[in-house]
C-alpha positions in Angstrom: 0.0 0.0 0.0 1.0 3.6 -0.5 1.2 4.3 3.3 3.8 1.5 3.7 6.0 3.1 1.0 6.1 6.6 2.6 8.4 6.9 5.5 6.6 8.2 8.6 9.7 9.6 10.4 9.6 12.8 8.3 6.8 14.6 6.6 7.2 15.0 2.8 9.0 18.1 1.7 6.6 20.4 0.0 7.9 23.3 -2.1 5.7 26.4 -2.1 5.9 29.1 -4.8 4.6 32.6 -5.1 4.3 35.0 -7.9 2.3 38.2 -8.7 1.5 40.1 -11.8 1.2 43.7 -12.8 -2.5 43.7 -13.7 -4.7 46.4 -12.2 -7.4 45.3 -9.7 -10.5 43.8 -11.3 -13.8 45.3 -10.3 -16.3 42.9 -8.7 -18.8 43.4 -11.5 -16.3 42.7 -14.3 -17.0 39.8 -16.6 -15.1 38.5 -19.6 -18.2 39.0 -21.8 -18.4 42.7 -20.9 -14.7 43.3 -21.5 -13.6 45.0 -24.7 -9.9 44.9 -24.1 -7.2 43.3 -22.1 -6.8 44.1 -18.4 -4.6 47.2 -18.0 -1.1 46.8 -16.4 0.0 48.8 -13.4 2.6 51.4 -14.3 3.9 51.8 -10.8 5.2 48.2 -10.2 8.9 48.7 -11.1 11.3 45.9 -10.0 12.1 47.6 -6.6 8.4 48.1 -5.9 7.6 44.5 -6.8 10.3 43.5 -4.3 8.9 45.8 -1.6 5.2 45.0 -2.1 5.3 41.3 -2.6 8.6 39.4 -2.6 10.1 40.8 0.6 7.0 39.5 2.4 7.1 36.1 0.8 10.8 35.8 1.5 10.5 36.8 5.1 13.4 39.2 5.0 12.2 42.1 7.1 14.7 44.8 8.0 12.0 47.2 9.1 10.9 45.3 12.2 7.7 44.0 10.6 7.0 40.3 11.3 8.8 38.0 8.9 6.8 36.7 5.9 6.2 33.1 4.8 9.7 31.8 5.2 9.1 28.5 3.5 8.4 29.9 0.0 11.0 28.1 -2.2 10.1 29.4 -5.6 9.5 33.1 -6.4 8.8 34.5 -9.8 6.3 36.6 -11.7 3.4 36.5 -14.1 1.8 38.9 -16.6 3.8 42.0 -16.9 6.7 40.9 -14.6 9.6 40.9 -17.0 13.3 40.2 -17.1 14.2 43.4 -15.3 12.0 42.3 -12.3 13.4 38.8 -12.2 17.0 40.1 -12.5 16.4 42.5 -9.6 14.8 39.7 -7.5 17.6 37.3 -8.2 20.2 39.9 -7.1 18.3 40.7 -3.9 17.7 37.1 -3.0 21.3 36.1 -3.7 22.4 39.0 -1.4 19.9 38.0 1.3 21.0 34.3 1.1 24.7 35.3 1.3 24.0 37.5 4.4 22.0 34.7 6.0 24.9 32.2 5.4 27.4 34.7 6.8 25.3 35.2 9.9 24.9 31.5 10.4 28.6 31.0 10.3 29.3 33.6 13.0 
């Protein structure tokens, strides 16, 4: 049986991911049938703002004293409107954060 094949000493490792998009909020009464055009993109979600509004919370890296985010998010990316400049910025910030965490753990 399946339960005999799964070791009970450790729970299975589950990878969680998170990603947002740059779409503007959708009104409650919006329907696909009533839409004449694609949903508009936010113009204010530059790479650093994407980090501040979303990724920093998911990553749990709070330097401002706010409670840490969901620290077990393993995969972070982006969807509609999140482009290469956003992902490059996130990669740089996450690499710096991971390097700082590793240095702190070694002290």
